[in-house]
C-alpha positions as a printed NumPy array, in Angstrom:
array([[  6.562, -11.636,  -0.398],
       [  7.354, -14.888,   1.327],
       [  8.727, -14.006,   4.758],
       [  8.618, -11.425,   7.611],
       [ 11.456,  -9.507,   6.237],
       [  9.502,  -9.025,   3.085],
       [  6.64 ,  -7.698,   5.028],
       [  8.909,  -5.418,   6.805],
       [ 10.512,  -4.132,   3.7  ],
       [  7.169,  -3.326,   1.926],
       [  5.579,  -1.635,   4.935],
       [  8.624,   0.407,   5.362],
       [  8.554,   1.545,   1.829],
       [  4.888,   2.506,   1.951],
       [  5.43 ,   4.479,   5.194],
       [  7.517,   6.981,   3.101],
       [  4.327,   7.782,   0.922],
       [  2.628,  10.755,   2.035],
       [ -1.191,  10.479,   2.475],
       [ -1.2  ,   6.859,   3.656],
       [ -3.102,   6.716,   6.913],
       [ -3.044,   2.99 ,   7.445],
       [ -1.067,   0.126,   5.854],
       [ -1.656,  -3.558,   6.419],
       [  1.006,  -5.583,   4.999],
       [  0.78 ,  -9.43 ,   5.284],
       [  2.567, -12.238,   3.38 ],
       [  0.884, -12.103,  -0.11 ],
       [ -1.256,  -8.964,   0.34 ],
       [ -1.242,  -5.213,   1.177],
       [ -4.282,  -3.125,   2.282],
       [ -3.683,   0.717,   2.246],
       [ -5.979,   3.502,   3.551],
       [ -5.342,   6.832,   2.627],
       [ -6.343,  10.496,   2.588],
       [ -7.178,  10.598,  -1.256],
       [ -3.742,  12.149,  -2.288],
       [ -2.108,   8.543,  -3.009],
       [ -2.329,   7.102,  -6.27 ],
       [ -2.056,   3.451,  -7.529],
       [  1.247,   4.441,  -9.421],
       [  2.653,   5.85 ,  -6.297],
       [  1.999,   2.741,  -4.316],
       [  3.508,   0.495,  -7.096],
       [  6.578,   2.864,  -7.264],
       [  7.048,   2.522,  -3.592],
       [  6.684,  -1.289,  -3.483],
       [  9.243,  -1.437,  -6.388],
       [ 11.594,   0.34 ,  -4.457],
       [ 11.445,  -2.269,  -1.84 ],
       [ 12.321,  -4.654,  -4.585],
       [  8.638,  -6.265,  -5.131],
       [  6.108,  -5.894,  -8.169],
       [  2.438,  -5.411,  -7.935],
       [  0.643,  -8.263,  -9.326],
       [ -3.022,  -7.577,  -9.787],
       [ -4.711,  -5.171,  -7.313],
       [ -8.122,  -3.799,  -6.533],
       [ -9.279,  -0.412,  -5.845],
       [-12.444,  -0.173,  -3.278],
       [-13.536,   3.315,  -2.647],
       [-16.086,   3.734,  -0.179],
       [-18.066,   7.104,   0.158],
       [-19.437,   8.039,   3.339],
       [-22.707,  10.299,   3.178],
       [-22.148,  13.79 ,   4.545],
       [-24.023,  14.977,   7.479]])
């Protein structure tokens, strides 16, 4: 992604994915929070619909302790 139009296109594509609670899309990066139903493949597919490919990626799962 190299421009604001790219950011909007990817954000709009991710907005259609059920389970995403927050998407922070910036030029060159995307950070997504979800409810656990979202898979990496669904994210890649949504971004591909917008005309972009995911290059690399990192999964960061944080587990909060139960009270």
